[in-house]
Structures are given as structure tokens and as C-alpha cells.
C-alpha positions as a printed Julia matrix, in Angstrom:
189×3 Matrix{Float64}:
  36.66   31.31    3.72
  36.55   28.27    5.56
  33.56   28.72    6.86
  31.8    28.58    3.45
  33.44   26.14    1.93
  32.39   24.3     5.82
  28.62   25.6     5.56
  29.24   24.38    2.24
  29.87   20.83    2.18
  27.73   20.67    6.25
  24.16   22.07    3.46
  25.27   19.36    0.3
  25.64   16.48    2.89
  22.67   17.19    5.02
  20.69   18.05    1.58
  21.61   14.69    0.58
  20.48   12.51    3.94
  17.31   13.99    3.74
  16.46   13.53    0.18
  13.3    11.27   -0.37
  13.65    8.82   -2.83
  11.36    8.26   -5.7
   9.4     4.51   -5.33
   8.1     3.78   -9.33
   4.47    1.95   -8.7
   2.77    0.12  -11.73
  -0.42    1.11  -13.08
  -2.74   -0.89  -14.94
  -5.4     1.67  -16.31
  -8.52    0.17  -18.15
 -10.43    2.08  -20.04
 -13.89    1.93  -21.99
 -11.77    0.26  -24.63
  -8.88   -0.55  -24.04
  -5.51   -1.74  -20.91
  -3.13   -0.37  -20.09
  -0.09   -1.21  -18.35
   2.9     0.69  -17.03
   4.67    3.13  -15.08
   2.26    5.64  -13.55
   4.53    8.77  -14.01
   2.0    12.01  -14.02
  -1.82   12.54  -12.92
  -3.18   15.85  -14.41
  -6.52   16.99  -14.43
  -7.58   15.75  -18.23
  -4.29   13.06  -19.04
  -2.99    9.42  -16.61
   0.56    9.12  -18.02
   2.03    6.26  -18.36
   4.97    5.38  -19.33
   4.96    1.67  -20.9
   8.07    0.0   -21.99
   9.93    2.86  -22.63
   7.28    5.0   -24.5
   4.59    7.35  -22.93
   0.94    6.61  -22.98
  -1.75    9.63  -22.63
  -4.67    8.05  -21.41
  -7.94   10.98  -21.49
  -8.98   10.76  -17.81
 -12.87   10.54  -18.99
 -12.11    7.05  -20.03
 -10.43    5.85  -17.06
 -13.1     3.12  -15.22
 -10.09    2.23  -13.14
  -6.89    1.96  -11.89
  -4.92   -0.7   -10.23
  -1.42    0.7    -8.42
   1.32   -2.02   -7.76
   5.12   -1.94   -6.17
   7.88   -3.67   -7.77
   8.65   -6.53   -7.45
  11.04   -7.49   -5.07
  14.29  -10.69   -5.76
  12.91  -13.46   -5.04
  15.78  -14.37   -1.83
  17.05  -18.41   -2.64
  16.11  -20.04    1.64
  19.2   -22.12    1.48
  18.36  -26.02    3.76
  22.08  -27.19    2.71
  23.91  -29.61    5.44
  27.29  -30.76    4.04
  28.89  -32.19    6.23
  30.32  -31.98    9.96
  33.6   -30.75   11.71
  35.98  -33.25   12.34
  37.71  -30.79   14.92
  34.66  -30.74   16.92
  35.04  -34.27   17.6
  37.47  -35.62   20.31
  38.75  -38.97   21.03
  37.09  -40.22   24.0
  38.59  -42.71   26.77
  36.44  -45.93   24.61
  38.13  -44.5    21.49
  35.56  -43.51   19.4
  35.0   -39.76   18.12
  32.27  -37.68   19.7
  31.71  -34.18   20.0
  30.52  -31.95   23.27
  27.33  -33.75   24.25
  27.9   -37.26   23.38
  26.74  -38.23   19.95
  29.51  -40.33   17.95
  30.88  -38.82   14.41
  28.25  -39.93   11.49
  30.05  -42.28    9.18
  30.5   -41.18    5.59
  27.78  -43.05    4.32
  25.25  -41.38    7.06
  26.46  -37.74    5.87
  26.29  -39.0     2.49
  22.29  -38.73    3.07
  22.87  -36.12    5.4
  23.62  -34.09    2.13
  21.65  -36.18   -0.11
  18.15  -35.55    1.85
  19.32  -31.48    2.44
  19.31  -30.72   -1.03
  16.09  -31.91   -2.17
  14.47  -30.32    1.44
  16.12  -27.26   -0.28
  14.78  -27.53   -3.55
  11.31  -28.27   -1.86
  10.91  -24.93   -0.49
  12.4   -22.79   -2.47
   9.87  -25.01   -5.46
   7.38  -23.58   -2.73
   7.76  -20.54   -1.84
   8.85  -18.83   -5.9
   5.0   -19.1    -6.61
   4.42  -17.03   -3.18
   6.97  -15.0    -3.89
   5.82  -13.98   -7.13
   2.12  -12.64   -5.82
   2.25   -8.98   -6.51
  -0.63   -7.28   -5.0
  -2.52   -4.11   -5.23
  -1.47   -1.22   -3.58
  -4.47    0.72   -4.04
  -7.46    0.79   -6.29
  -9.24    3.51   -8.32
 -12.93    2.91   -9.32
 -14.54    6.59  -11.41
 -17.76    6.12  -12.51
 -17.37    9.83  -14.83
 -18.68   12.15  -11.81
 -15.13   14.21  -11.89
 -16.45   16.9    -9.21
 -16.79   14.57   -7.27
 -13.67   12.41   -7.68
 -11.62   15.14   -7.6
  -9.87   13.74   -3.92
  -9.47   10.41   -5.82
  -7.47   11.89   -8.56
  -5.27   13.43   -5.58
  -4.67   10.47   -3.67
  -3.68    8.58   -7.7
  -0.95   11.33   -7.57
   1.09   10.79   -4.62
   2.01    7.48   -6.76
   2.83    9.8    -9.4
   6.77    9.7   -10.35
   6.31   13.19  -11.19
   4.71   14.3    -7.9
   7.06   12.38   -5.97
   9.88   13.89   -7.22
   7.8    17.29   -7.71
   5.46   17.26   -4.44
   3.03   20.4    -3.87
   4.47   21.33   -0.05
   2.3    24.1    -0.01
  -0.85   22.61   -0.29
   0.33   19.58    1.66
   0.84   21.79    4.87
  -2.66   23.6     4.1
  -3.94   20.3     4.04
  -2.55   19.33    6.71
  -3.49   22.98    8.79
  -7.43   22.55    8.02
  -7.23   18.83    9.1
  -5.49   20.55   12.18
  -8.22   22.83   12.87
 -10.85   20.66   12.99
  -9.01   18.76   15.61
 -10.61   18.72   19.12
  -9.34   16.6    22.29
């Protein structure tokens, strides 16, 4: 009985550690008449389904011109360059009666420490002001253009399907294995 429990617990631990995480991708879909933006939920042969603000939107594949795929935005990390003063324990009294650090530099005056703190705050504000617009850029990870000839664009639809939440949570493992076998059978060193 203990071995059965141990086997079940071990199986659960292994399944949890090897579980794939689902990453939501933002899709910007341009059709012949409209433009839609939302999380790519599912792609099938006749529709693309987006989750736009909590509502599911079905878009027919024959009306789609382009689909842009973007990843989620990453959180902005503030750059911290503030220096708030020196530690008085780092300084020792030398033979001349001055407080110096281990390299022989004199202890800064209160005015010098205040100036250092002031300029470090200004420098931090400037660095964060320059880094924020750069951090907010969210480039496309993929761009799919469709001309209406769906027979030739079957590979594009399969590739687009990899970005959908539905496919990431329910991958077609057998189809992927068949593709890998086809590729490996064609490869000859």
C-alpha cells in the first residue's frame, strides 16, 4: 500500500514539474473592413477566436488580411542610482587627526554628501525617464499575411495555431511527432 501511495505521489510530482506553461499572446487581426485586438484563443479552419476584454470574438478566416502576434508586456523595473551618503564606520582617524577610508580618501563634508544625494536623485530621474519609453516598446513576434488562397496558406494557419491558448493547453502531440519523423526522414547527412 505504501508503494502505491509513493508511486502516485511521485507521478504527481513529475507531472507538475514537466507541465508546460501557457503563455497568452496578443493578436491584432486586420480584416477587409475592421481591426480586432485581443488574446489569441483558438484557430480552426474557418474561424479565429479572440478574447477581447472578456468577450470572445469570432472572425472568419476568409476575411482576414493580416495577423500580428505580440507577447505580453513585461513589468518595468525602476533603475536605482541613488547614493544616500557614506557609512561613518568605513572611516578611521589617521595620524593627522582626519577621518579617512582604507584608500586614504577623506570623509566627505555634509555639504558634499547632500550634493551627491541631490545629483544621484536627478540622475536616477533622468535614467528612468529615458528607459521608460524604450521599455514600453512591444514588438511583433510574428506577422502573418493572407491573400485568400487558403490551400497555399495551410502552413501559415498551422504556425499561427501554435500561438493560441487552446493549442498550448491541448497540443496535438501525434501530429507533431509525424512532422518530426517526416523532417528526420528527409534529412541525410
